N, C-alpha and C positions, 0 to 999 in steps of 0.2 A: 277823617283823615285827608288831608291836605291834597288839591287836584295834581299837584305837580308830582306829589310823592307817591300817589296811587298810580300815575303813569310811568314812573321810574321802576317801581316794583314789579309792573306789570311786564316792562321790557325786560327785565331779569329774568322773570318767570319764563318768558317764551323762549329767550336765549338759551335756557337750560340749567343752571346758568355755569359759565365760566370755569370759576374756581371748583365748583362741585362737581362738574363735567371731567375737569381735568382730573381730579383726585380719583374718580371712579372710572377711568380709562382702563381697559382690559390689558393684562400684562400678555406681551408678545412672545412666543416660543417660535423660533424657527428651526427647521429640521431639515438636514441634508438626507436625501432618499435617491434611490436607484430609480429609472426612468420608469420601469414598469409598476413600482409601488405607487408612484404620483399620477400615474395615467388614468383617464376616464376608465372606470369599471375594475380599478386595481382596487388593493386594500385600502390605501390612504385616503380617496375621496369618501370612502365608504365610514371610515373610523374617526376620521378627523373633525366632523360636525359632531360626532356623539361625545368625543372628548371635550370639545369647546363648550359643549352645553353642560357638561358636568362641571367644568372647572371654572367657567365663566370667563375664559382667556380666549386670546386668539391665536392659532395656530398658521405659519406660513410653511408649505412644503417647497422646497427648493431641488427640482430633479436636476441630479449631477452625473448623468450617465451610468457608468457600473461600477463594481467594486473598487476597481484600481483607480478610476477617476473620482471616487469618493475619498480615497486616499491623497491623492493629488492636490485636492482641494483642502483638505486638514492640513497639508503640508505647506500650502501656500499662506493659508491663514496665520499658521505659527510663525512662520518666516516674516511676515509683515506685523505681527504682534497684535493682531486683532481678528478675531474669531466672526464668522458669518452666521453661526449656527450655535445651538446650545445642545442639539442631538444629532446623531448620525445613526441612521438606520441601514441595514443591508450589508454588513460585513459578516464574512464567513469566517471559519478557523484560520486559514493562511491570510486572508486579509486583516483579520483582527490581530494577528501576531505582529504584522507589519506597521499597524496604525497604534500600537500601545501607548507610544510616547505622546499621543495626542488625545487619550483619553483619560479622564476621571475615575481612576481605578478603586475609590473609596466608596462606590455606589453598592447598596445592599439591594434588597427587594423582596418582596413576600410572593408566595406561589411556587417557589422553585422546588419545593418538597414535592410539587405534583407534576413535574417535568416527565417526559417518556424516558425509557433507558437508553435508548439512541442519543437523546440529547445530553443526558447526564455525563455519557462517555464520551464528549466532544472535547472536553479539557480547553474551554475558551478560557483567556485571561481574564483577571478580575477586573471588574467593572463592566463586562458585556453581560448583556440580558437576552438569552436565546428566545425567540419567539415562533420560529418552525424548523422544518428540516426536510430535506427530499434525496432523492438518488438521483444523479447524473447519469444520462443514457443518450444514445442515439434514438432520435424519434425517424421512423421510416413512412415515406409514402408509399402504400402497397401499389397504388394506380400506377406510379412512375417505376416502380420495380417490375410490373408486369409488361409495360412497354417495352423497357429495356431487357427483359428477359433475366432478371437478376434475382437471387435468392438471398434472403435477410443472412446477413453474418452470423456465425455462431461465436466466433472467438475475435479476439481485438486483432490478431494477426490476421485474419481474412481480409482487413481492410487495406492491405497491400497487395491483393490480387490485381492484375491489370484491368478488370472490368470495374473497379471502383476508382479508376483515374478520373478526377477531376467531378466526383460524383459524391463528395462531402463538402457541407457548409460548417466551417468553424468560425470559433470568434478569437480574436485576437488576445494572445495570454497577456500583452502588455498592456492592454486597457479593459478587459473583460475578466469578471471574476469564473464564469463558466468556463472562458478561453485558459485561463491560467489553470484552472482545475483539469481541463482536458491534456494541456501539456506536462503537469505533475503526474497524472494517470498513466499518459505514454511512457515518462521516465519509469515510473514504478514498475510498469511491464517490461521495460527493457527495449521499446520501441526504437526503431531506427530512424531518426528525423530526416536523413536525406533522402530516405525512400518513401516516407509519409508527405513530403514536400510536393510531391507530384499527385497526391491522390485528392487533395482540396481545391473546388473550385474557387473559394474566396475567404478571406478572414475579415469577418464584420467587425466593428468597434465594440459591439455589444450584442447581447442576446436578443434584443428587440430586432435590430437590423437582421440579423442571420435568420430569426424565424419569418420575418417578412418574406425573405428571398425563397425560403422553403415551402411558404404557403403559394406562391407564385409558381411552383414548379421548377425551379432555377436547378435543384438536384435532389435526389431521392432520400437523402441521409442529412440530418442537421443534429448538431450536439445541442442537447436540452436537458429535459428530465423525464423521468419515467410518468409522473403525474400530468405532463402534456397529454397522454392519452386520454386521462379523465376530462381533461378540457373539452377534447373534441367530442368526446362521447355527449358530455353535457350539452354541446352545441349542435347536436343532430348528426353525429357520425356514427349511423346505425349498422354499416357496414364493415366498420373496423378498418376504413383506409388507412388512419394515422395509428401507428403502433410501436410502443416503445420496445426496444432492441436491448435483450440481456446477454452479456457476454459470460461465457464458462468462467473466465478469470476474476468475476466479479465487477461491480459498479461502486464507483466513489461516492460517498455520502457526503451532504453539505448541511451544515447547521447554521443558520442566518441568525444575526444579533443585532441589537441596538447598544447605544451607550452614550452617556453625557461627554461632551467636548471640554476637555481641559480649559481654564481660563476664560471660560465663556459667561460666567456668572458675575459680571461687573455692574458698577453703576448702583444707582438707587434702588432698582427693581431686581437687583443681583438673587438676593434671598429668596424673593417671591419666585422669581424664575427658576431657581434651582429646585425648589420644592414641587414647582408643578412640572418640570422636566422629568423628576424621578417618578412623579405620579404617573406621568406617561407611561414610562417604562413598565411599571406594575400594571397598567392598563392593557398593555400589550399581552400580559399574560392572565389576563382575566377570561372568565369564561365565555363572556361577551364577544370579545375579540377572537378568541381562538375557535369558536364556533364559525366564524366568518372565514378563517384562514382557506380551507380548502378549496372554496367557489371563489375567492378573491386573489388570493397570492397562489393558488394551485400547488400548494405543498400541504405536508403533513403539519398537523398542529405540534408545537413543543410540550404542550400540556396531554399528559395520559387522559384516555377515557372520554375523549370528545367524539362526537359521533360523526361519521363520515357519509358523504352522500354516496348512492347507489353506483355513481360513475367511478367511484374509487376501487370498487369490488374487483374489476376485472385488471386492474394496474398491476402488472408484475412486479414481485419483489426479488433483488438478488439473493441467490444462495451465499454469497459472499460478499462481505461489505468491506470495502476499501478505504482506509483513513489517510488522507494526504499530507504530505511534507508540510509542515507549518513552520519551521524555522526559517527565518528571514533570510540569514546568510545563504543557507542551501537553495532558496528558491531564487534568491539573485543569481547565484553560480547557474542555476537550472535556466533561467531566462537568457543568460549571457551565452551560453552554449546553445541555445535555442536560436537567438539570434544570428550567430556564427554560422549555423548550419544552414538554415533555411533563406538567409538573404545573401 
């Protein structure tokens, strides 16, 4: 071999090289997710590396606030005619109905015969793959209750008593999925918003902000999930300081789902992206991921028969399950009424 040819071949070998490396570059999937899913210790950072290893692809998580903010981002993408993600994760029943126009409804999926009864009854629109569920409820800080000489409320109507004035932390229903759930729950129970307005200390933009204030002892009650009790027990709360509050009227159920974004599989990699994105939805229902949900998302797995950690044993379940309004027009009217009343 001529010396100069050997040198050129060696250079190409060291470089990688170019054409081959370009052809072998991994497909990129982008996912819109709510903040706690993408946060350190959340489900996202736990399962994304596992999926990347399985598929040989690259996954980028874009934290986009809470459920309503996810929808706003999808709407903005649709308006500008360019999608920023192929998958959206973290939309519940009411949010899924509002987001239907931005979702690829043709998606199927395996493992759905294994769904828990609570999930099967959710009635999600076509294209949405459920991966977990839970019950909304107030979490109470019993240390704060003791300092203020307060007793746990037994009914939703107890929250209107004078002692609960500025003692609740809620999420804004215009930006937060839990916040909207509380608003719809209150409407279902016929609550008087003009009276409720005086009872909350603040409306946080999302669950993360609200729960952070609660942990700083800003107020003794925060709107969250019954399974938040399991989180605290798992992390050392042996005295039962943090306790889920179950009302006699019942508690709302939430089923969270993921979906493919419509018109997001364009360009030369579109077909490969779509196949990988659908594989990710199926991955969410795999036994591997479902086993991680209780201690990463702090929700119940959508798949039946998944073993739960000991910290879930004491989590109370409501005797009555309330399914919230999901019709987008009725939700819009409810939010308009809420805005007129409280502002």
